[in-house]
C-alpha positions in Angstrom: -0.1 0.0 0.1 2.9 2.3 0.6 3.9 2.1 -3.0 0.4 3.0 -4.1 0.2 5.8 -1.8 3.6 7.2 -3.1 2.4 7.2 -6.6 -0.9 8.7 -5.9 1.0 11.6 -4.2 3.1 12.3 -7.3 -0.5 12.8 -9.1 -0.3 9.5 -11.0 -3.7 7.9 -11.8 -4.0 4.2 -10.7 -6.7 1.7 -11.4 -7.0 -1.2 -9.1 -9.5 -3.9 -9.1 -10.3 -5.9 -6.0 -13.0 -7.9 -4.1 -11.6 -6.5 -0.8 -14.0 -3.7 -0.1 -12.0 -2.7 3.0 -8.8 -2.5 0.9 -10.7 -0.5 -1.6 -12.0 1.8 1.0 -8.6 2.6 2.4 -6.8 3.0 -0.8 -9.3 4.8 -3.3 -10.1 8.3 -4.0 -12.8 7.1 -6.3 -14.6 3.9 -6.7 -16.6 2.1 -9.4 -18.7 -0.7 -7.9 -19.6 -3.6 -10.4 -22.0 -6.5 -10.2 -23.0 -9.0 -12.8 -20.5 -7.3 -15.2 -22.1 -3.7 -14.9 -20.9 -0.6 -13.3 -23.5 0.4 -10.7 -22.0 3.4 -9.6 -18.7 5.6 -9.7 -17.9 8.5 -7.5 -16.0 9.3 -4.6 -16.7 7.2 -1.5 -18.1 10.2 0.4 -20.5 11.4 -2.4 -21.8 7.8 -2.7 -22.4 7.4 1.1 -24.1 10.8 1.1 -26.3 10.0 -1.8 -27.3 6.7 -0.6 -27.3 7.0 3.2 -27.8 10.5 3.8 -27.2 10.9 7.6 -28.4 7.3 8.2 -26.1 4.9 10.2 -25.6 1.2 9.8 -26.6 -1.3 12.4 -24.6 -4.4 12.7 -26.4 -7.3 14.8 -24.5 -10.2 15.8 -26.5 -13.2 17.3 -25.1 -15.7 19.7 -26.3 -18.5 17.4 -27.7 -19.0 14.0 -31.3 -17.9 14.1 -34.3 -20.2 13.8 -36.7 -19.4 10.8 -39.1 -17.4 13.1 -36.3 -15.3 14.2 -35.1 -14.6 10.9 -38.7 -13.3 9.9 -38.5 -11.0 12.9 -35.0 -9.7 11.7 -36.3 -9.1 8.2 -39.6 -7.4 9.6 -37.1 -5.1 11.5 -35.5 -4.3 8.1 -32.2 -6.0 8.7 -30.7 -8.1 6.1 -28.4 -11.4 6.5 -24.8 -11.3 5.6 -22.5 -14.0 4.5 -22.3 -15.1 8.2 -25.6 -16.4 9.3 -25.1 -14.9 12.6 -24.6 -11.3 11.4 -27.5 -9.1 10.1 -27.1 -5.5 8.9 -29.5 -2.6 8.5 -30.0 1.2 8.6 -30.7 3.4 11.5 -32.3 6.4 10.1 -33.9 8.6 12.7 -31.2 8.7 15.7 -30.5 6.2 18.3 -33.8 6.8 20.3 -35.5 3.9 18.4 -32.6 1.4 19.2 -34.0 0.3 22.6 -37.3 -0.5 20.9 -35.5 -2.5 18.0 -33.7 -4.4 20.6 -36.6 -5.2 22.8 -38.6 -6.3 19.5 -35.8 -8.6 18.7 -35.3 -10.2 22.2 -39.1 -10.6 22.6 -38.9 -12.6 19.2 -36.4 -14.9 20.8 -33.1 -13.4 19.2 -30.2 -14.1 21.4 -28.2 -10.9 20.8 -24.5 -11.2 21.3 -23.6 -7.7 20.1 -25.3 -4.7 18.6 -23.0 -2.0 16.9 -23.8 1.2 15.2 -21.4 2.7 12.6 -21.1 4.9 9.8 -21.7 3.4 6.4 -18.7 2.4 4.2 -18.2 0.8 1.0 -19.8 -2.6 2.0 -23.1 -0.8 2.9 -23.0 1.1 -0.4 -22.5 -2.2 -2.3 -25.5 -3.6 -0.6 -27.6 -0.5 -1.2 -26.8 -0.7 -4.9 -27.1 -4.2 -5.6 -29.3 -5.8 -2.8 -26.7 -8.4 -2.3 -23.9 -9.0 0.3 -20.6 -8.8 -1.3 -18.5 -11.8 -1.8 -15.4 -11.8 0.4 
């Protein structure tokens, strides 16, 4: 990464392809997201996040165990989406943190065994999901 940073600082344009969204987020000034052979969006990460998320934040929910079908239904009803890991679900928190206790109670009442609940700023991973409706392959 140091070589790429040095080249970029000289004003050189670099084109890099990767499936590693963390790496792309760390290195790229601009990104072009592809899915099924088509470019879905191209812009700076900050502008993509602003356009797709506005001031919303991401919720990352980690369950203690793989959820039963009834719990998966409750997670989807709460507008959370599964990831590549059966125990990890993500969603958006749009109107501030005041609704978080209600969401947590709703999921616990449905039988979800919550191991961890995180709030984070959206990144390239969230942008990809918003644009494609799919969790990226890692």
